[in-house]
PANUVO-862115 format. One record per atom (N, C-alpha, C, O): residue number from 1; atom name; x negated, y, z negated. Coordinates in steps of 0.1 Angstrom, whole numbers. Layout:
% PANUVO-862115
  seq  atom     px     py     pz
  NUM    CA      X      Y      Z
...
***
This chain:
% PANUVO-862115
  seq  atom     px     py     pz
    1     N     14   -247    -31
    1    CA      7   -251    -39
    1     C     -5   -264    -40
    1     O    -15   -267    -46
    2     N      2   -270    -31
    2    CA     -3   -287    -31
    2     C    -14   -286    -19
    2     O     -8   -293    -11
    3     N    -22   -283    -14
    3    CA    -28   -281     -4
    3     C    -38   -291     -9
    3     O    -42   -290    -20
    4     N    -44   -304      1
    4    CA    -49   -311     -4
    4     C    -61   -306     -7
    4     O    -67   -306    -18
    5     N    -64   -299      9
    5    CA    -81   -293      7
    5     C    -86   -283      1
    5     O    -98   -280      1
    6     N    -73   -277     -5
    6    CA    -76   -259    -15
    6     C    -69   -261    -21
    6     O    -63   -251    -18
    7     N    -59   -269    -32
    7    CA    -51   -267    -44
    7     C    -51   -252    -47
    7     O    -61   -245    -47
    8     N    -39   -249    -48
    8    CA    -35   -234    -55
    8     C    -41   -223    -44
    8     O    -44   -213    -49
    9     N    -43   -226    -30
    9    CA    -43   -219    -18
    9     C    -40   -204    -20
    9     O    -49   -195    -23
   10     N    -24   -201    -20
   10    CA    -17   -193    -22
   10     C    -25   -185    -30
   10     O    -27   -175    -23
   11     N    -29   -184    -40
   11    CA    -28   -175    -55
   11     C    -44   -175    -56
   11     O    -49   -170    -65
   12     N    -52   -181    -44
   12    CA    -68   -177    -50
   12     C    -71   -160    -43
   12     O    -70   -154    -32
   13     N    -75   -158    -54
   13    CA    -81   -142    -54
   13     C    -90   -140    -40
   13     O    -97   -149    -35
   14     N    -89   -124    -36
   14    CA    -96   -122    -24
   14     C    -97   -105    -24
   14     O    -88    -98    -19
   15     N   -109   -100    -31
   15    CA   -107    -88    -32
   15     C    -99    -83    -40
   15     O    -94    -72    -39
   16     N    -98    -91    -48
   16    CA    -90    -88    -66
   16     C    -79    -88    -65
   16     O    -73    -83    -75
   17     N    -67    -96    -50
   17    CA    -57    -98    -45
   17     C    -55   -111    -42
   17     O    -64   -116    -35
   18     N    -45   -119    -47
   18    CA    -39   -135    -40
   18     C    -40   -134    -27
   18     O    -36   -123    -22
   19     N    -44   -144    -19
   19    CA    -38   -143     -8
   19     C    -27   -142      1
   19     O    -25   -137     12
   20     N    -18   -149    -11
   20    CA     -7   -148     -2
   20     C      2   -132      1
   20     O     11   -130      8
   21     N     -5   -124     -7
   21    CA     -7   -111     -8
   21     C    -10   -104      4
   21     O     -2    -96      8
   22     N    -20   -106      9
   22    CA    -33   -101     19
   22     C    -19   -109     29
   22     O    -10   -101     34
   23     N    -19   -116     31
   23    CA     -9   -123     45
   23     C      2   -113     43
   23     O      4   -105     53
   24     N     10   -111     32
   24    CA     23   -103     29
   24     C     19    -90     37
   24     O     23    -90     48
   25     N      9    -77     34
   25    CA      4    -72     34
   25     C      4    -67     51
   25     O      9    -57     56
   26     N     -2    -75     57
   26    CA     -9    -80     72
   26     C      9    -78     77
   26     O     14    -68     82
   27     N     15    -89     74
   27    CA     33    -89     80
   27     C     37    -77     81
   27     O     40    -71     92
   28     N     38    -72     66
   28    CA     48    -56     66
   28     C     41    -48     77
   28     O     49    -43     85
   29     N     29    -47     80
   29    CA     20    -38     89
   29     C     28    -38    103
   29     O     36    -30    107
   30     N     24    -50    107
   30    CA     30    -55    118
   30     C     45    -49    126
   30     O     48    -48    138
   31     N     53    -45    114
   31    CA     65    -35    112
   31     C     71    -48    125
   31     O     69    -45    137
   32     N     73    -52    124
   32    CA     84    -61    136
   32     C     99    -68    129
   32     O    103    -78    134
   33     N    104    -61    118
   33    CA    110    -71    111
   33     C    115    -72     98
   33     O    115    -60     94
   34     N    118    -77     92
   34    CA    119    -82     76
   34     C    112    -90     73
   34     O    113   -100     80
   35     N    101    -91     64
   35    CA     94   -102     60
   35     C     98   -106     45
   35     O    102    -99     36
   36     N     97   -120     46
   36    CA     98   -128     35
   36     C     89   -139     34
   36     O     84   -144     44
   37     N     87   -141     18
   37    CA     73   -156     19
   37     C     85   -170     15
   37     O     94   -170      7
   38     N     83   -175     20
   38    CA     92   -186     20
   38     C     79   -198     13
   38     O     70   -203     20
   39     N     83   -202     -4
   39    CA     70   -205    -13
   39     C     78   -221    -19
   39     O     89   -225    -20
   40     N     69   -224    -21
   40    CA     72   -240    -26
   40     C     72   -240    -41
   40     O     72   -252    -45
   41     N     71   -231    -53
   41    CA     64   -226    -64
   41     C     74   -212    -72
   41     O     74   -201    -67
   42     N     78   -215    -81
   42    CA     82   -202    -89
   42     C     69   -193    -94
   42     O     69   -182   -100
   43     N     58   -199    -90
   43    CA     41   -190    -89
   43     C     38   -184    -77
   43     O     31   -174    -79
   44     N     41   -186    -68
   44    CA     40   -182    -55
   44     C     49   -165    -57
   44     O     45   -154    -57
   45     N     66   -174    -60
   45    CA     77   -161    -59
   45     C     76   -153    -67
   45     O     82   -142    -67
   46     N     66   -157    -79
   46    CA     63   -142    -91
   46     C     53   -133    -82
   46     O     56   -121    -80
   47     N     45   -138    -80
   47    CA     32   -128    -72
   47     C     34   -116    -62
   47     O     29   -105    -62
   48     N     45   -124    -53
   48    CA     48   -121    -40
   48     C     56   -109    -45
   48     O     54    -97    -41
   49     N     68   -113    -54
   49    CA     71    -98    -61
   49     C     69    -89    -67
   49     O     75    -78    -68
   50     N     53    -98    -75
   50    CA     50    -88    -83
   50     C     46    -72    -74
   50     O     48    -60    -75
   51     N     40    -79    -66
   51    CA     36    -68    -53
   51     C     46    -61    -44
   51     O     41    -50    -39
   52     N     56    -63    -41
   52    CA     71    -53    -38
   52     C     77    -60    -29
   52     O     86    -55    -22
   53     N     74    -74    -26
   53    CA     76    -82    -16
   53     C     89    -95    -20
   53     O     91   -100    -31
   54     N     96    -98     -8
   54    CA    104   -107    -11
   54     C    102   -122     -7
   54     O     96   -126      3
   55     N    108   -132    -18
   55    CA    100   -146    -21
   55     C    116   -158    -19
   55     O    127   -158    -26
   56     N    113   -163    -12
   56    CA    126   -177    -14
   56     C    118   -187    -24
   56     O    106   -187    -23
   57     N    125   -194    -34
   57    CA    116   -204    -34
   57     C    123   -218    -31
   57     O    134   -221    -36
   58     N    117   -225    -20
   58    CA    122   -233    -17
   58     C    120   -252    -22
   58     O    115   -253    -33
   59     N    123   -262    -17
   59    CA    122   -271    -22
   59     C    105   -278    -19
   59     O     97   -275     -9
   60     N    103   -285    -27
   60    CA     83   -288    -21
   60     C     85   -302     -8
   60     O     76   -306      0
   61     N     95   -307     -9
   61    CA     89   -316      3
   61     C     95   -315     13
   61     O    103   -323     17
   62     N     89   -301     23
   62    CA     93   -300     30
   62     C     82   -305     40
   62     O     71   -302     35
   63     N     80   -313     56
   63    CA     72   -317     64
   63     C     64   -309     69
   63     O     54   -313     75
   64     N     67   -295     67
   64    CA     53   -283     74
   64     C     62   -271     72
   64     O     75   -270     72
   65     N     52   -262     70
   65    CA     56   -246     71
   65     C     71   -241     74
   65     O     80   -237     68
   66     N     69   -246     92
   66    CA     83   -239     98
   66     C     93   -247     91
   66     O    104   -241     92
   67     N     95   -259     84
   67    CA    108   -264     78
   67     C    110   -260     69
   67     O    122   -263     66
   68     N    102   -252     58
   68    CA    106   -245     48
   68     C    107   -232     52
   68     O    111   -224     43
   69     N    105   -228     63
   69    CA    115   -214     66
   69     C    124   -218     69
   69     O    133   -212     64
   70     N    130   -228     76
   70    CA    143   -232     81
   70     C    148   -230     66
   70     O    159   -223     66
   71     N    146   -233     55
   71    CA    155   -233     44
   71     C    154   -218     39
   71     O    165   -213     37
   72     N    146   -212     37
   72    CA    145   -201     34
   72     C    152   -191     45
   72     O    158   -182     41
   73     N    152   -193     58
   73    CA    161   -185     67
   73     C    173   -189     64
   73     O    179   -178     63
   74     N    183   -200     61
   74    CA    195   -204     56
   74     C    202   -190     46
   74     O    212   -183     49
   75     N    194   -190     36
   75    CA    195   -180     24
   75     C    194   -166     30
   75     O    203   -158     26
   76     N    183   -161     41
   76    CA    179   -149     43
   76     C    189   -142     53
   76     O    193   -131     54
   77     N    192   -152     59
   77    CA    198   -146     79
   77     C    210   -158     82
   77     O    210   -163     93
   78     N    222   -162     71
   78    CA    225   -174     73
   78     C    236   -172     94
   78     O    238   -180    103
   79     N    239   -159     92
   79    CA    251   -155    104
   79     C    239   -153    117
   79     O    242   -150    129
   80     N    224   -157    111
   80    CA    219   -155    132
   80     C    220   -141    137
   80     O    223   -138    148
   81     N    216   -130    123
   81    CA    212   -120    133
   81     C    202   -117    141
   81     O    204   -113    152
   82     N    188   -120    136
   82    CA    178   -119    139
   82     C    179   -130    154
   82     O    185   -141    154
   83     N    173   -126    163
   83    CA    168   -135    176
   83     C    157   -144    176
   83     O    156   -154    182
   84     N    148   -138    169
   84    CA    134   -143    168
   84     C    129   -142    153
   84     O    132   -136    144
   85     N    120   -154    156
   85    CA    115   -161    137
   85     C    102   -162    141
   85     O     96   -170    148
   86     N     98   -151    133
   86    CA     79   -157    126
   86     C     72   -163    119
   86     O     72   -158    108
   87     N     65   -172    120
   87    CA     62   -178    112
   87     C     45   -177    115
   87     O     38   -182    124
   88     N     39   -165     99
   88    CA     27   -167    101
   88     C     25   -174     88
   88     O     31   -171     78
   89     N     16   -183     90
   89    CA     12   -190     80
   89     C     -2   -184     67
   89     O    -13   -178     69
   90     N      5   -190     56
   90    CA      0   -183     43
   90     C    -15   -181     39
   90     O    -19   -174     29
   91     N    -25   -190     50
   91    CA    -36   -188     48
   91     C    -45   -181     62
   91     O    -55   -185     68
   92     N    -38   -170     64
   92    CA    -39   -161     77
   92     C    -41   -146     70
   92     O    -33   -137     72
   93     N    -56   -144     59
   93    CA    -51   -130     52
   93     C    -58   -120     63
   93     O    -59   -108     62
   94     N    -61   -128     72
   94    CA    -75   -116     79
   94     C    -68   -115     93
   94     O    -74   -111    103
   95     N    -56   -118     91
   95    CA    -50   -109    109
   95     C    -50    -99    114
   95     O    -58    -94    107
   96     N    -47    -91    122
   96    CA    -44    -83    124
   96     C    -31    -81    128
   96     O    -26    -89    137
   97     N    -19    -66    121
   97    CA    -12    -67    128
   97     C     -9    -64    141
   97     O      2    -68    147
   98     N    -20    -58    148
   98    CA    -13    -54    165
   98     C    -14    -73    171
   98     O     -6    -76    180
   99     N    -24    -82    166
   99    CA    -22    -98    170
   99     C     -9   -104    169
   99     O     -3   -111    178
  100     N     -3   -101    155
  100    CA     16   -105    156
  100     C     21   -101    162
  100     O     28   -108    170
  101     N     19    -84    162
  101    CA     32    -78    175
  101     C     27    -87    191
  101     O     34    -93    199
  102     N     16    -86    192
  102    CA     10    -91    208
  102     C     22   -106    211
  102     O     31   -108    220
  103     N     17   -111    201
  103    CA     25   -127    203
  103     C     39   -122    208
  103     O     42   -124    220
  104     N     50   -114    200
  104    CA     62   -114    207
  104     C     64   -111    220
  104     O     75   -112    225
  105     N     53   -106    227
  105    CA     57   -103    244
  105     C     51   -116    250
  105     O     45   -113    260
  106     N     49   -126    249
  106    CA     52   -139    250
  106     C     62   -142    257
  106     O     65   -145    268
  107     N     70   -140    245
  107    CA     89   -147    243
  107     C     92   -134    256
  107     O     98   -135    267
  108     N     89   -127    252
  108    CA     98   -121    266
  108     C     94   -120    285
  108     O     98   -117    296
  109     N     83   -126    279
  109    CA     76   -127    298
  109     C     78   -139    302
  109     O     71   -148    296
  110     N     86   -144    310
  110    CA     95   -159    311
  110     C     91   -156    325
  110     O     92   -147    333
  111     N     83   -173    329
  111    CA     71   -172    340
  111     C     76   -190    346
  111     O     76   -200    339
  112     N     77   -188    355
  112    CA     86   -206    359
  112     C     98   -205    357
  112     O    104   -195    352
  113     N    103   -216    360
  113    CA    118   -218    356
  113     C    122   -224    338
  113     O    133   -226    334
  114     N    112   -225    330
  114    CA    116   -225    315
  114     C    110   -214    306
  114     O     98   -212    307
  115     N    114   -210    303
  115    CA    113   -200    291
  115     C    103   -204    279
  115     O    104   -215    274
  116     N     94   -196    277
  116    CA     86   -195    264
  116     C     96   -197    250
  116     O    102   -188    245
  117     N     98   -212    244
  117    CA    106   -216    232
  117     C     96   -204    221
  117     O    102   -195    214
  118     N     77   -208    222
  118    CA     74   -204    208
  118     C     59   -200    217
  118     O     53   -206    226
  119     N     55   -187    207
  119    CA     41   -178    217
  119     C     32   -181    200
  119     O     37   -183    189
  120     N     22   -180    203
  120    CA     13   -187    191
  120     C     -3   -181    196
  120     O     -5   -181    208
  121     N    -16   -175    188
  121    CA    -24   -170    194
  121     C    -36   -185    191
  121     O    -34   -196    186
  122     N    -49   -181    197
  122    CA    -56   -189    203
  122     C    -65   -180    206
  122     O    -62   -168    209
  123     N    -82   -186    203
  123    CA    -94   -178    205
  123     C   -105   -186    209
  123     O   -103   -198    206
  124     N   -119   -182    217
  124    CA   -125   -188    222
  124     C   -136   -200    206
  124     O   -144   -194    200
  125     N   -135   -211    203
  125    CA   -138   -218    196
  125     C   -157   -212    194
  125     O   -165   -209    202
  126     N   -157   -213    180
  126    CA   -178   -213    181
  126     C   -177   -228    183
  126     O   -168   -237    184
  127     N   -192   -227    185
  127    CA   -201   -239    191
  127     C   -197   -253    179
  127     O   -193   -264    181
  128     N   -200   -245    166
  128    CA   -199   -254    153
  128     C   -188   -257    152
  128     O   -186   -268    146
  129     N   -176   -249    156
  129    CA   -165   -253    154
  129     C   -154   -266    157
  129     O   -146   -271    150
  130     N   -160   -267    172
  130    CA   -154   -276    182
  130     C   -160   -293    176
  130     O   -162   -301    185
  131     N   -162   -297    167
  131    CA   -164   -310    162
  131     C   -158   -306    147
  131     O   -157   -315    140
  132     N   -154   -297    143
  132    CA   -150   -296    128
  132     C   -135   -299    127
  132     O   -128   -288    127
  133     N   -127   -311    126
  133    CA   -117   -313    120
  133     C   -105   -301    114
  133     O    -94   -301    118
  134     N   -109   -295    105
  134    CA   -103   -281    103
  134     C   -100   -274    107
  134     O    -93   -265    102
  135     N   -106   -275    121
  135    CA   -101   -263    132
  135     C    -93   -271    145
  135     O    -96   -279    154
  136     N    -86   -266    142
  136    CA    -75   -269    152
  136     C    -76   -263    168
  136     O    -76   -250    170
  137     N    -77   -271    181
  137    CA    -79   -269    188
  137     C    -68   -271    201
  137     O    -61   -281    204
  138     N    -70   -257    209
  138    CA    -56   -260    218
  138     C    -62   -262    229
  138     O    -71   -255    234
  139     N    -55   -272    237
  139    CA    -59   -282    251
  139     C    -48   -269    261
  139     O    -37   -266    255
  140     N    -48   -265    268
  140    CA    -39   -256    276
  140     C    -43   -254    291
  140     O    -54   -256    297
  141     N    -30   -249    297
  141    CA    -34   -245    314
  141     C    -34   -229    312
  141     O    -28   -223    303
  142     N    -42   -225    320
  142    CA    -46   -212    321
  142     C    -37   -206    333
  142     O    -38   -208    345
  143     N    -29   -196    325
  143    CA    -18   -189    335
  143     C    -23   -169    337
  143     O    -18   -160    344
  144     N    -30   -170    332
  144    CA    -35   -156    332
  144     C    -49   -155    323
  144     O    -53   -164    316
  145     N    -56   -142    325
  145    CA    -73   -143    322
  145     C    -67   -146    304
  145     O    -74   -153    297
  146     N    -56   -141    299
  146    CA    -56   -143    287
  146     C    -40   -153    278
  146     O    -37   -155    266
  147     N    -36   -155    285
  147    CA    -27   -165    282
  147     C    -29   -180    293
  147     O    -33   -182    304
  148     N    -22   -188    281
  148    CA    -27   -204    283
  148     C    -16   -209    276
  148     O    -12   -207    264
  149     N    -10   -219    287
  149    CA      1   -229    285
  149     C      0   -238    277
  149     O    -10   -244    281
  150     N      3   -244    267
  150    CA     -2   -254    258
  150     C      1   -266    261
  150     O     13   -268    261
  151     N    -10   -278    267
  151    CA     -6   -287    265
  151     C    -10   -300    254
  151     O     -5   -311    254
  152     N    -19   -297    247
  152    CA    -15   -302    234
  152     C    -22   -293    222
  152     O    -22   -281    221
  153     N    -26   -302    214
  153    CA    -34   -296    203
  153     C    -35   -304    194
  153     O    -26   -311    191
  154     N    -53   -306    185
  154    CA    -58   -321    182
  154     C    -65   -315    173
  154     O    -64   -302    171
  155     N    -72   -321    167
  155    CA    -84   -318    152
  155     C    -95   -322    161
  155     O   -106   -319    156
  156     N    -94   -329    173
  156    CA   -107   -339    181
  156     C   -111   -327    188
  156     O   -103   -317    190
  157     N   -125   -328    195
  157    CA   -135   -323    201
  157     C   -128   -325    219
  157     O   -132   -333    228
  158     N   -116   -312    218
  158    CA   -110   -314    233
  158     C   -109   -301    239
  158     O   -108   -291    233
  159     N   -110   -300    254
  159    CA   -109   -315    260
  159     C   -126   -319    267
  159     O   -135   -312    268
  160     N   -126   -329    270
  160    CA   -141   -335    273
  160     C   -142   -329    282
  160     O   -133   -325    290
  161     N   -159   -326    283
  161    CA   -168   -322    299
  161     C   -169   -307    294
  161     O   -166   -303    283
  162     N   -174   -301    304
  162    CA   -181   -289    303
  162     C   -167   -277    306
  162     O   -156   -277    312
  163     N   -172   -269    298
  163    CA   -157   -254    293
  163     C   -159   -250    286
  163     O   -170   -253    281
  164     N   -149   -240    280
  164    CA   -146   -238    267
  164     C   -135   -245    259
  164     O   -124   -248    263
  165     N   -140   -247    248
  165    CA   -128   -244    238
  165     C   -125   -235    229
  165     O   -131   -227    223
  166     N   -108   -238    230
  166    CA   -100   -227    221
  166     C    -91   -233    206
  166     O    -83   -241    204
  167     N    -98   -223    200
  167    CA    -92   -224    186
  167     C    -80   -222    185
  167     O    -76   -214    192
  168     N    -73   -226    179
  168    CA    -58   -226    177
  168     C    -53   -217    160
  168     O    -56   -221    148
  169     N    -46   -205    162
  169    CA    -44   -193    154
  169     C    -32   -199    144
  169     O    -25   -207    150
  170     N    -29   -196    132
  170    CA    -17   -203    122
  170     C    -10   -193    125
  170     O    -11   -183    119
  171     N      2   -194    138
  171    CA      9   -183    135
  171     C     19   -187    152
  171     O     16   -187    164
  172     N     32   -188    145
  172    CA     40   -192    160
  172     C     57   -183    156
  172     O     64   -182    146
  173     N     60   -175    172
  173    CA     68   -168    174
  173     C     81   -177    178
  173     O     79   -180    190
  174     N     89   -181    175
  174    CA    101   -188    176
  174     C    113   -177    183
  174     O    115   -166    179
  175     N    121   -183    196
  175    CA    132   -180    197
  175     C    140   -182    182
  175     O    137   -188    172
  176     N    151   -175    186
  176    CA    157   -186    174
  176     C    164   -197    178
  176     O    162   -206    170
  177     N    170   -200    186
  177    CA    177   -208    192
  177     C    167   -220    195
  177     O    173   -232    194
  178     N    154   -220    197
  178    CA    144   -228    196
  178     C    142   -231    183
  178     O    145   -242    180
  179     N    137   -221    172
  179    CA    134   -226    157
  179     C    146   -233    154
  179     O    144   -244    149
  180     N    159   -230    155
  180    CA    172   -240    153
  180     C    167   -256    158
  180     O    165   -265    150
  181     N    166   -256    170
  181    CA    164   -272    173
  181     C    153   -274    169
  181     O    156   -284    162
  182     N    139   -272    168
  182    CA    129   -274    159
  182     C    130   -282    146
  182     O    124   -293    143
  183     N    140   -273    136
  183    CA    142   -273    122
  183     C    151   -288    122
  183     O    146   -298    116
  184     N    164   -288    130
  184    CA    169   -300    136
  184     C    161   -307    135
  184     O    163   -310    123
  185     N    149   -317    140
  185    CA    144   -329    146
  185     C    133   -331    139
  185     O    125   -323    134
  186     N    133   -344    138
  186    CA    127   -350    132
  186     C    110   -352    130
  186     O    104   -356    140
  187     N    101   -351    117
  187    CA     90   -353    121
  187     C     83   -361    132
  187     O     82   -373    129
  188     N     79   -357    142
  188    CA     70   -369    154
  188     C     58   -376    148
  188     O     50   -372    139
  189     N     58   -387    155
  189    CA     49   -394    159
  189     C     32   -386    158
  189     O     24   -388    149
  190     N     32   -381    166
  190    CA     18   -370    168
  190     C     17   -362    158
  190     O      5   -357    157
  191     N     26   -358    151
  191    CA     27   -343    143
  191     C     24   -353    133
  191     O     12   -351    130
  192     N     28   -365    123
  192    CA     24   -374    118
  192     C      6   -379    119
  192     O     -2   -381    110
  193     N      6   -379    129
  193    CA     -7   -386    129
  193     C    -20   -374    128
  193     O    -29   -374    120
  194     N    -17   -365    140
  194    CA    -27   -351    133
  194     C    -23   -344    124
  194     O    -31   -336    120
  195     N     -9   -345    118
  195    CA     -8   -331    107
  195     C    -10   -318    114
  195     O    -19   -311    113
  196     N     -2   -317    120
  196    CA      0   -306    129
  196     C     21   -307    133
  196     O     31   -315    134
  197     N     17   -296    133
  197    CA     34   -294    137
  197     C     38   -291    148
  197     O     47   -297    154
  198     N     31   -283    152
  198    CA     34   -275    169
  198     C     32   -292    176
  198     O     32   -289    187
  199     N     32   -300    176
  199    CA     37   -314    180
  199     C     45   -319    188
  199     O     48   -322    199
  200     N     48   -316    172
  200    CA     70   -313    174
  200     C     75   -309    183
  200     O     84   -313    190
  201     N     68   -296    182
  201    CA     78   -288    197
  201     C     74   -293    213
  201     O     81   -292    223
  202     N     62   -298    213
  202    CA     53   -306    226
  202     C     64   -314    228
  202     O     72   -313    237
  203     N     64   -328    216
  203    CA     69   -341    221
  203     C     83   -342    224
  203     O     90   -351    229
  204     N     85   -331    221
  204    CA    108   -325    226
  204     C    105   -322    237
  204     O    115   -325    243
  205     N     96   -317    247
  205    CA     99   -307    257
  205     C    100   -292    259
  205     O    103   -284    268
  206     N     94   -290    244
  206    CA     95   -275    239
  206     C     80   -268    244
  206     O     69   -273    242
  207     N     82   -250    252
  207    CA     73   -249    254
  207     C     60   -239    248
  207     O     65   -228    244
  208     N     54   -240    247
  208    CA     40   -232    234
  208     C     33   -226    244
  208     O     25   -233    252
  209     N     36   -210    245
  209    CA     27   -201    255
  209     C     14   -195    246
  209     O     20   -196    235
  210     N      4   -190    244
  210    CA     -7   -185    237
  210     C    -16   -177    238
  210     O    -27   -183    240
  211     N    -16   -164    235
  211    CA    -27   -150    236
  211     C    -35   -154    234
  211     O    -35   -161    224
  212     N    -46   -153    239
  212    CA    -59   -153    238
  212     C    -61   -142    232
  212     O    -54   -132    233
  213     N    -72   -142    223
  213    CA    -79   -131    214
  213     C    -88   -133    218
  213     O    -92   -144    222
  214     N    -99   -117    217
  214    CA   -111   -114    218
  214     C   -121   -126    200
  214     O   -133   -130    201
  215     N   -115   -128    189
  215    CA   -119   -131    180
  215     C   -114   -141    174
  215     O   -102   -141    179
  216     N   -113   -153    165
  216    CA   -101   -156    157
  216     C   -104   -158    143
  216     O   -113   -165    137
  217     N    -90   -149    139
  217    CA    -93   -139    124
  217     C    -94   -151    115
  217     O    -85   -159    115
  218     N   -106   -152    107
  218    CA   -109   -158     92
  218     C    -98   -165     87
  218     O    -93   -160     78
  219     N    -93   -175     91
  219    CA    -85   -186     81
  219     C    -93   -191     70
  219     O   -105   -191     69
  220     N    -80   -197     58
  220    CA    -87   -203     51
  220     C    -82   -218     47
  220     O    -73   -221     40
  221     N    -88   -225     52
  221    CA    -89   -239     50
  221     C    -96   -246     40
  221     O    -91   -255     33
  222     N   -110   -243     36
  222    CA   -117   -251     24
  222     C   -123   -240     14
  222     O   -126   -228     16
  223     N   -124   -248      2
  223    CA   -133   -240     -4
  223     C   -147   -228      4
  223     O   -148   -217      0
  224     N   -152   -233     10
  224    CA   -167   -229     20
  224     C   -154   -219     29
  224     O   -158   -207     29
  225     N   -144   -220     33
  225    CA   -136   -206     40
  225     C   -134   -197     34
  225     O   -136   -186     39
  226     N   -128   -198     20
  226    CA   -124   -188      7
  226     C   -141   -178      7
  226     O   -144   -167     13
  227     N   -151   -187     -2
  227    CA   -160   -182     -1
  227     C   -166   -174      7
  227     O   -173   -165      3
  228     N   -165   -178     23
  228    CA   -172   -168     33
  228     C   -162   -153     35
  228     O   -166   -142     38
  229     N   -147   -158     32
  229    CA   -140   -147     32
  229     C   -143   -134     23
  229     O   -140   -122     26
  230     N   -149   -139      9
  230    CA   -148   -135     -4
  230     C   -164   -119      1
  230     O   -167   -107      0
  231     N   -168   -130      6
  231    CA   -183   -123     11
  231     C   -183   -115     17
  231     O   -189   -105     13
  232     N   -173   -115     32
  232    CA   -174   -105     40
  232     C   -165    -91     33
  232     O   -169    -79     33
  233     N   -149    -96     28
  233    CA   -150    -86     15
  233     C   -160    -74      9
  233     O   -162    -62      9
  234     N   -165    -85      5
  234    CA   -178    -77     -9
  234     C   -189    -67      1
  234     O   -191    -56     -1
  235     N   -194    -76     14
  235    CA   -204    -65     24
  235     C   -192    -52     28
  235     O   -192    -41     23
  236     N   -183    -56     36
  236    CA   -176    -43     38
  236     C   -169    -36     28
  236     O   -159    -31     33
  237     N   -172    -34     14
  237    CA   -168    -29      6
  237     C   -181    -23      1
  237     O   -178    -13     -6
  238     N   -189    -24      2
  238    CA   -203    -21     -1
  238     C   -206    -12     10
  238     O   -208     -1      8
  239     N   -207    -16     24
  239    CA   -208     -3     38
  239     C   -196      8     35
  239     O   -193     15     45
  240     N   -190      8     24
  240    CA   -175     18     31
  240     C   -187     33     18
  240     O   -183     44     16
***
């Protein structure tokens, strides 16, 4: 609820439903396991529960979304029955269930002498996104035509020179032991500087691989993003 760029973002209405309900529906449609919303306020929890979902209200002061999930997971799965934890960020109402499922395959496909701790998603950045600090760029080494090993994440335009830029998409699939390690660590220097939680993992030697999608789903960081998504829904409804 305390988003600085778009206050109250989870409850913003899109096509007659709060944004967090759209995200909940995409997660349920992925059908990979139990789904719960880790919320920072009773307002979000009430909306989720009214839509038939499960919500856990957590402390407001968590440094990032993954830390918030850590508190919720202690209540939902204290015995560690689940070996994978997926953090789907609440500003991804347009993500496809197929993309959520596809990210998990990176955890199963080990390459080299280090297993993948975290799987995520990315796509080619549009030309106008390269210098936009609201669009997080993934700098990575190519492992296969649709797979990168993440070397860095930044709000700056990177890497320098000719070649593609990749836009990061807000999903993280953790091995359970990697998740436990991540939430035990304090926020790192680069995490604080860039305001990007995934840098905590990289700074502590954890491996992040990314699956490249054909096109990035439209996330919501600002009011302009929200209006574009609303317009898209209206256009698609008008064609039906």
